[in-house]
VOMIGU-116137 format. One record per residue (C-alpha): chain; x, y, z; residue number from 1. Coordinates in steps of 0.02 Angstrom, whole numbers, plus 50000, padded with zeros to 5 digits. Example, Ala and Ser with C-alpha at 12.3 -4.5 7.8 and 13.67 -1.06 7.14 Angstrom:
2
{r 'A',{50615,49775,50390},1}
{r 'A',{50684,49947,50357},2}
// end
This chain:
214
{r 'A',{53661,54304,56648},1}
{r 'A',{53790,54188,56723},2}
{r 'A',{53975,54221,56699},3}
{r 'A',{54078,54073,56634},4}
{r 'A',{54215,54009,56748},5}
{r 'A',{54382,54084,56694},6}
{r 'A',{54308,54247,56629},7}
{r 'A',{54274,54405,56728},8}
{r 'A',{54103,54486,56714},9}
{r 'A',{54177,54623,56603},10}
{r 'A',{54264,54496,56491},11}
{r 'A',{54106,54394,56473},12}
{r 'A',{54005,54550,56429},13}
{r 'A',{54131,54604,56298},14}
{r 'A',{54139,54429,56226},15}
{r 'A',{53950,54426,56208},16}
{r 'A',{53958,54594,56121},17}
{r 'A',{54088,54527,56002},18}
{r 'A',{53976,54376,55970},19}
{r 'A',{53828,54490,55928},20}
{r 'A',{53937,54588,55807},21}
{r 'A',{53991,54426,55724},22}
{r 'A',{53811,54371,55700},23}
{r 'A',{53765,54541,55628},24}
{r 'A',{53913,54525,55509},25}
{r 'A',{53851,54355,55451},26}
{r 'A',{53674,54415,55416},27}
{r 'A',{53724,54576,55330},28}
{r 'A',{53857,54498,55221},29}
{r 'A',{53746,54354,55165},30}
{r 'A',{53619,54479,55099},31}
{r 'A',{53754,54592,55027},32}
{r 'A',{53843,54446,54944},33}
{r 'A',{53686,54376,54862},34}
{r 'A',{53636,54546,54793},35}
{r 'A',{53812,54588,54733},36}
{r 'A',{53843,54419,54648},37}
{r 'A',{53672,54423,54564},38}
{r 'A',{53691,54602,54504},39}
{r 'A',{53870,54571,54448},40}
{r 'A',{53826,54412,54355},41}
{r 'A',{53680,54496,54264},42}
{r 'A',{53790,54643,54215},43}
{r 'A',{53946,54540,54178},44}
{r 'A',{54047,54639,54306},45}
{r 'A',{54193,54535,54372},46}
{r 'A',{54236,54659,54510},47}
{r 'A',{54058,54660,54578},48}
{r 'A',{54048,54469,54577},49}
{r 'A',{54217,54465,54665},50}
{r 'A',{54152,54588,54795},51}
{r 'A',{54001,54478,54824},52}
{r 'A',{54110,54325,54846},53}
{r 'A',{54215,54424,54969},54}
{r 'A',{54055,54458,55068},55}
{r 'A',{54026,54271,55074},56}
{r 'A',{54203,54244,55135},57}
{r 'A',{54182,54376,55268},58}
{r 'A',{54023,54285,55323},59}
{r 'A',{54123,54124,55337},60}
{r 'A',{54255,54214,55438},61}
{r 'A',{54121,54284,55553},62}
{r 'A',{54049,54109,55576},63}
{r 'A',{54221,54047,55631},64}
{r 'A',{54238,54196,55750},65}
{r 'A',{54064,54166,55820},66}
{r 'A',{54104,53982,55849},67}
{r 'A',{54263,54025,55944},68}
{r 'A',{54180,54162,56048},69}
{r 'A',{54036,54045,56090},70}
{r 'A',{54165,53915,56145},71}
{r 'A',{54247,54044,56258},72}
{r 'A',{54080,54083,56339},73}
{r 'A',{54045,53898,56365},74}
{r 'A',{54216,53848,56432},75}
{r 'A',{54285,54013,56499},76}
{r 'A',{54452,53985,56410},77}
{r 'A',{54537,54028,56245},78}
{r 'A',{54593,53878,56142},79}
{r 'A',{54737,53960,56049},80}
{r 'A',{54770,53809,55938},81}
{r 'A',{54591,53803,55875},82}
{r 'A',{54587,53991,55847},83}
{r 'A',{54747,53982,55744},84}
{r 'A',{54668,53847,55638},85}
{r 'A',{54514,53955,55615},86}
{r 'A',{54622,54099,55552},87}
{r 'A',{54709,53983,55429},88}
{r 'A',{54543,53924,55360},89}
{r 'A',{54498,54106,55330},90}
{r 'A',{54666,54131,55243},91}
{r 'A',{54631,53988,55121},92}
{r 'A',{54463,54062,55071},93}
{r 'A',{54547,54227,55029},94}
{r 'A',{54674,54141,54917},95}
{r 'A',{54529,54058,54826},96}
{r 'A',{54446,54228,54804},97}
{r 'A',{54606,54301,54732},98}
{r 'A',{54620,54157,54609},99}
{r 'A',{54441,54177,54551},100}
{r 'A',{54442,54363,54516},101}
{r 'A',{54613,54353,54433},102}
{r 'A',{54563,54214,54313},103}
{r 'A',{54395,54295,54276},104}
{r 'A',{54476,54465,54245},105}
{r 'A',{54608,54394,54126},106}
{r 'A',{54474,54294,54035},107}
{r 'A',{54367,54447,54005},108}
{r 'A',{54515,54551,53948},109}
{r 'A',{54568,54417,53823},110}
{r 'A',{54390,54389,53762},111}
{r 'A',{54354,54575,53752},112}
{r 'A',{54196,54557,53857},113}
{r 'A',{54104,54722,53884},114}
{r 'A',{54002,54726,54047},115}
{r 'A',{53842,54823,54076},116}
{r 'A',{53815,54957,54208},117}
{r 'A',{53734,54907,54373},118}
{r 'A',{53639,55037,54478},119}
{r 'A',{53597,54899,54603},120}
{r 'A',{53781,54858,54620},121}
{r 'A',{53823,55040,54652},122}
{r 'A',{53688,55047,54786},123}
{r 'A',{53758,54893,54874},124}
{r 'A',{53933,54967,54875},125}
{r 'A',{53873,55135,54943},126}
{r 'A',{53780,55044,55083},127}
{r 'A',{53940,54948,55123},128}
{r 'A',{54036,55111,55137},129}
{r 'A',{53912,55168,55270},130}
{r 'A',{53890,55007,55371},131}
{r 'A',{54063,54927,55367},132}
{r 'A',{54166,55069,55445},133}
{r 'A',{54043,55075,55592},134}
{r 'A',{54051,54885,55611},135}
{r 'A',{54241,54881,55600},136}
{r 'A',{54254,55017,55733},137}
{r 'A',{54136,54925,55850},138}
{r 'A',{54236,54763,55832},139}
{r 'A',{54401,54852,55860},140}
{r 'A',{54338,54932,56021},141}
{r 'A',{54287,54761,56087},142}
{r 'A',{54455,54685,56039},143}
{r 'A',{54553,54826,56121},144}
{r 'A',{54446,54818,56278},145}
{r 'A',{54487,54631,56290},146}
{r 'A',{54672,54672,56298},147}
{r 'A',{54710,54664,56113},148}
{r 'A',{54616,54503,56075},149}
{r 'A',{54695,54438,55913},150}
{r 'A',{54542,54348,55845},151}
{r 'A',{54423,54496,55866},152}
{r 'A',{54552,54621,55803},153}
{r 'A',{54583,54510,55651},154}
{r 'A',{54396,54510,55618},155}
{r 'A',{54394,54700,55634},156}
{r 'A',{54539,54714,55512},157}
{r 'A',{54448,54603,55388},158}
{r 'A',{54293,54712,55399},159}
{r 'A',{54398,54868,55372},160}
{r 'A',{54479,54791,55219},161}
{r 'A',{54301,54763,55155},162}
{r 'A',{54283,54953,55160},163}
{r 'A',{54434,54972,55047},164}
{r 'A',{54367,54838,54931},165}
{r 'A',{54204,54938,54922},166}
{r 'A',{54302,55094,54878},167}
{r 'A',{54404,55010,54740},168}
{r 'A',{54254,54918,54667},169}
{r 'A',{54143,55073,54670},170}
{r 'A',{54280,55178,54590},171}
{r 'A',{54299,55049,54452},172}
{r 'A',{54111,55042,54419},173}
{r 'A',{54089,55231,54418},174}
{r 'A',{54239,55258,54303},175}
{r 'A',{54173,55122,54187},176}
{r 'A',{54003,55207,54180},177}
{r 'A',{54085,55375,54144},178}
{r 'A',{54212,55317,54015},179}
{r 'A',{54147,55151,53948},180}
{r 'A',{54321,55076,53967},181}
{r 'A',{54284,54892,53999},182}
{r 'A',{54461,54854,54060},183}
{r 'A',{54428,54959,54217},184}
{r 'A',{54316,54822,54285},185}
{r 'A',{54454,54692,54267},186}
{r 'A',{54579,54810,54349},187}
{r 'A',{54461,54835,54497},188}
{r 'A',{54452,54645,54509},189}
{r 'A',{54642,54634,54513},190}
{r 'A',{54644,54760,54655},191}
{r 'A',{54524,54648,54751},192}
{r 'A',{54639,54500,54717},193}
{r 'A',{54789,54596,54785},194}
{r 'A',{54694,54642,54944},195}
{r 'A',{54638,54461,54963},196}
{r 'A',{54814,54390,54946},197}
{r 'A',{54884,54517,55070},198}
{r 'A',{54745,54479,55194},199}
{r 'A',{54764,54292,55169},200}
{r 'A',{54950,54295,55204},201}
{r 'A',{54928,54396,55363},202}
{r 'A',{54786,54285,55423},203}
{r 'A',{54890,54129,55390},204}
{r 'A',{55031,54196,55499},205}
{r 'A',{54912,54263,55631},206}
{r 'A',{54963,54442,55595},207}
{r 'A',{54796,54510,55533},208}
{r 'A',{54770,54642,55665},209}
{r 'A',{54682,54809,55661},210}
{r 'A',{54774,54965,55717},211}
{r 'A',{54744,55152,55710},212}
{r 'A',{54874,55161,55571},213}
{r 'A',{54784,55030,55464},214}
// end
């Protein structure tokens, strides 16, 4: 396979690997998002719907990353201005997610809505806890090998945050099933909103990077 002008053979190979990881992220998260939103809507679980929307947002982020990596392979250069704009678009989608789960959580608390349990939702979250850490680690290794590439490391950080969202959402669902306390679902949704705002702010400023201390 030819090496684009401006990239070394190693850089081109790593960029292609990053592109493959981005496409896998898109496919996996589309399926995960559809299942989570459907299961959450049927059960009336705000946190699970929010998790599914987050999967859609991560898919959008991966599309933006894939577009930029494809451009690098075509042109052999990094367009920093366009990649900053891509990160800001990702930031906006996370602010929208935070707004949705916050409003939905407050609405259900005020209305006293009682959600149902969702075994399918639990299964989706457990699968995420297995797949996402492996995916985040693979992305981070590519980003580090490319000299600390900010776009790929940001994508790795976003995937790792998805792991923490899986943990918080799963904890909320399991505690709800054990105790029947409906407010736990709304609280899990608020945790997702807090993660989303934090991630959005860092993405907006170009500071969403993945480190060993993350």
